[in-house]
Steps between C-alpha positions, in 0.01 A plus 500: 500500500714372783514559876245576764365782716342512838384786703216687653214704340209716599197511269217750515209493261136591431287286282211617297239265347204521279302207375181335366351196669220255399409157635730301260745772377728773657725755335725740693767762438741578781789750530752530784741792525781369715826628661788268574794580729798254508754479779771264636565350159765221512639294221591539142266487192571624159196508268518618146828661571371706795619454862162449677642558845602852396167559328305416810688593816346781694267615217131536457320373196154579376297231325161484351355149511179440300291198406189388321345205663224282343314224690231267353339181617219390747396677815736292709799435273648748247799487269705818520755652267692826578700703257730747667775745449749693716633841393817623661490887517827572678800298378564335166789308660262322736394198287172338583257277321269734318215271397342190644209256466366294788229227508304399808204323640254687720304275738223623735540285815223677684300202617226719643401668167204372320 
């Protein structure tokens, strides 16, 4: 991979969630159908033999982003792990990361809570 791209995009999405919550444990599934529209693309980027500028310019792409999130710990501090995936339903030339893992720490800073 060599080069760079810069440009504008418009993103519209709806996110759906369902989960299970207890005092020390949370589990959630989320799905987000997304539409992306790219414009004013400048630069030159070839990735896996595909000109990404040509793959993006003036086109709309549909994605479905989904994740499973697990949080566990005390009432005030929880360790969180999220496993996610992105499915590109419109263009096999548009290359994106399809799976990810993220780690986080959730801290309740509400000083008024008992």
